[in-house]
C-alpha positions, 0 to 999 in steps of 0.5 A: 096274897091268897097263898100267904093268907092260907099259909098264915091262917088269915084272910087276904084283907089281914095280910094287905094290912100287914103289908101296908103297916096298918096298926090294927094287926095284932102283933102275933098275927103279924109275925104269922103274916111275915113268916109266911111272906118270907117262906113263900118268897112273896113280893109286892107287885107295886105296878099292878098295885098302882094300876088297881088303886090309880096311885103312882108307880114310884118309878121314873124313866131317864133316856139319854144317848150314851152311857159311855160318855162321863156327861150322860153318866154323871146326868143320870147319877144326878137324877138317881140321886134325886128320885132316891131321896124321894122314894122313887126308882130310876129305869134308865135306857140309852137311845143311841142317838137314834130317834127310832130307838128313842121312840121304841124306849119311850113307849115301853117305858110309858107301857111300864107305867112310869110316873114320868119321863126325862129325856134328852131327845135323839129325834126332830119330831116328838109328835108321837109323844102326844097321846101319852101326855093327854093320858097324863104322862109327865115329860122333861126335856134335858139338854135339847128342847122338845120339837112338835109339843110343848113340854118343859126343858132344861137346857145349857147356855151353849151359844152364851158360853161359846160366845165367852170362850171364842171372845177370849180366843179372840182377845189372845190375837188368834184370828184363824180358829178351827171349829171340830163339831158333833152332828148338825142334827143335835140341837146343842151342836147347832147352837155352839156352832151359831155362837162361834159364827156370831162371835166371829161376825161381831169381831169382823172375823171371816167364818171359813168354812175350811176351818170347819169340821162337823158330824165328828162323833168320836175322839179318833175322828176328832184327831183326823179332822185336827191333823188335816186341818193342821197340814194346810199351808194356812192351819189354824191357831186355835181350835174350838172343840164342840164336846168333851170327846172331840176335846180329847182327841184334838189334844191327843193329835196336838201332842203327838205333833208337838204343836202349840196351838190354843185349844177351847173345849165345849164340856169339862171332863175328869182328869182334865187337870191332868192333861200335859198342856193348857187349855180352856173349857166351857164348864157348867154344873152337870149335877145341877143340869140333872137335878133341876130336870129331876126337880121339874118333873117331880113338880108335874107329877105332884100336880103342877099344870103350869105353862111348860117353862124353859130353864137355861143354865149358865156356864163358865170358862175354866182353864185346865192342864198344868198348873190350873188347880 
C-alpha cells in the first residue's frame, strides 16, 4: 500500500479509503490510486487484513474423503455454491480416508485462519480439534458424527434407509441376501450393516456371515466378492450393496454372468437409469446434505452458540434401470 501511495502521490490512508470504497475520496484521486494499483499489480492480503482487524477471512474449509467419488464431488459443489452466494471462498481438501491426513489438513486450514470447516471425518478420535474449537473455530461434521468432542453433525438416515430397502427385498421373497460393505471403521458402513442385521432379525431370517463381505472399497473388489458368493452351492438371490461404487461393481459382475439376482444399493449415482437391468437404490438429496451443513456452519460463524445438534436427512427408495424414468 505504501508503494501504491508513493506512485499515486497520496497517503497510505487515502489508498486504504479507495480500496474500501469510502465515499469521501475525490474522483480524480480515486482514478490515480486505481491506476497505480493496476500498474503495480497490487493485491490486497485479506488474511493479513483480517488478522490485524479481527474480522473474518471470508473463507471456509471442506475436508472430504475422495473427490473421485461422485458423492463427494456433488457435496463439494453444493457447499461451494452456498458459500459463493454469501461472498465466501471454499478451500476443499481430500483426506483419502486417512485419519493422519485428516488431522494434518485440519490444522493447516486452521493456520490459514478459515472462518470454519465442514468435515467428513476419517478418524475415530477428534479430540485433537479441541484447542482450535476453544479458539472459536467453527466446525460442522458431515455424513459421519464426531468422536471425542461435541460438534454439530448432518447425517443421512443410514439405518432407516437400509431397513426400508431390505424390507422390500424380503417382501419379494428373498431370504438369502448377500451383503457387500465398505470398511466397518466407517460410521455409515456400520450403521447400514446394523440396519440389515436388525431387519433380518425382525423378519426371523438368520444373518449368515457367509453371505457378508466387508472392507470392500472399489468396484473391482465388489465384483470379486459377488463372484465368490455366486459360486457357492446355495448362492444369494439378492444383494445389498453398501455404497454406489460397490453397486457398480456388483452390477458389472451380474451382467457378465447373466445372473438375474435382485439388487439393492445405498446411494444413487449418475447414469443409473442407463444400466441394462432393473435395481433399487436408497437415494437422498446430496445437494441438500451439503447445503444443510453449510447453512449450519454459517449460523455458527454468525454467532449462534446454541448446544450442538445432530440433523438427520431422510432417504427414499428409487427404482433404476430400464423403464425407470
